[in-house]
C-alpha positions as CSV (number, residue, x, y, z in Angstrom):
1,M,0.5,24.0,-1.5
2,F,1.9,22.8,-4.8
3,K,2.9,19.5,-3.2
4,N,-0.6,19.0,-1.8
5,T,-2.1,19.7,-5.2
6,L,0.1,17.2,-6.9
7,L,-0.7,14.6,-4.2
8,F,-4.4,15.3,-4.7
9,I,-4.1,14.9,-8.5
10,A,-2.1,11.7,-8.1
11,T,-4.7,10.3,-5.7
12,L,-7.5,11.1,-8.2
13,L,-5.7,9.5,-11.0
14,I,-5.0,6.4,-8.9
15,S,-8.7,6.3,-7.9
16,F,-9.8,6.1,-11.5
17,S,-7.1,3.7,-12.8
18,S,-6.1,0.3,-11.8
19,F,-2.4,-0.4,-11.3
20,A,-0.4,-2.7,-9.1
21,V,1.7,-1.3,-6.2
22,N,4.7,-3.1,-5.0
23,I,4.3,-3.6,-1.2
24,N,8.0,-4.3,-0.8
25,T,9.2,-1.0,-2.3
26,A,6.3,1.5,-2.2
27,S,6.3,4.5,0.2
28,A,3.5,4.9,2.7
29,E,2.0,7.6,0.5
30,E,1.9,5.3,-2.5
31,L,0.4,2.5,-0.5
32,A,-2.3,4.8,1.0
33,A,-3.2,6.2,-2.4
34,A,-3.3,2.8,-4.2
35,L,-4.9,0.4,-1.7
36,K,-8.5,0.4,-0.7
37,G,-9.0,0.5,3.1
38,I,-5.4,1.5,3.7
39,G,-5.0,5.0,5.0
40,E,-1.8,6.9,6.0
41,S,-1.6,5.2,9.4
42,K,-1.9,1.6,8.1
43,A,0.4,2.4,5.2
44,G,3.0,3.7,7.6
45,A,2.6,0.5,9.7
46,I,3.2,-1.6,6.5
47,V,6.4,0.3,5.8
48,V,7.6,0.0,9.4
49,Y,6.8,-3.7,9.5
50,R,8.6,-4.2,6.2
51,E,11.7,-2.4,7.4
52,K,11.8,-4.4,10.6
53,H,11.0,-7.9,9.2
54,G,12.2,-7.7,5.6
55,P,10.2,-8.0,2.4
56,F,6.7,-9.6,2.3
57,E,6.9,-13.0,0.8
58,T,3.2,-13.6,0.3
59,L,0.2,-11.4,0.1
60,N,-1.2,-13.0,3.2
61,D,1.9,-11.8,5.1
62,L,0.3,-8.3,5.1
63,T,-2.2,-9.6,7.7
64,K,0.8,-9.7,10.1
65,V,0.6,-5.9,10.1
66,K,-1.6,-4.6,12.9
67,G,-4.9,-3.3,11.5
68,V,-4.6,-5.1,8.1
69,G,-7.0,-8.0,7.9
70,A,-7.7,-10.7,5.3
71,G,-10.6,-8.7,3.9
72,T,-8.4,-5.8,3.1
73,V,-5.9,-8.1,1.4
74,D,-8.6,-9.8,-0.6
75,K,-10.1,-6.6,-1.9
76,N,-6.6,-5.4,-3.0
77,R,-5.2,-8.7,-4.2
78,E,-5.2,-7.8,-7.9
79,N,-3.4,-4.5,-7.2
80,I,-0.5,-5.8,-5.1
81,E,2.9,-6.8,-6.4
82,L,5.5,-8.6,-4.3
83,K,8.7,-7.9,-6.2
84,T,11.7,-7.5,-3.9
85,K,13.5,-4.9,-6.1
């Protein structure tokens, strides 16, 4: 219950603030919380894709993940970082 409460509070804080999330290092939970239109399932797919194919080199590489389209990338463009470490 405590973990769920912390996750809820973190999600609320993220919702009301703007920060960048590194798609090459973030967990599925962090991705789902930080990116609009990305739920737990798509966030998990991003992590699996990254683990299989290596780090994303461009923002548009996200569209190679099933279920992530150009519109989703565009509405999150300012909140995504591509650092490799």
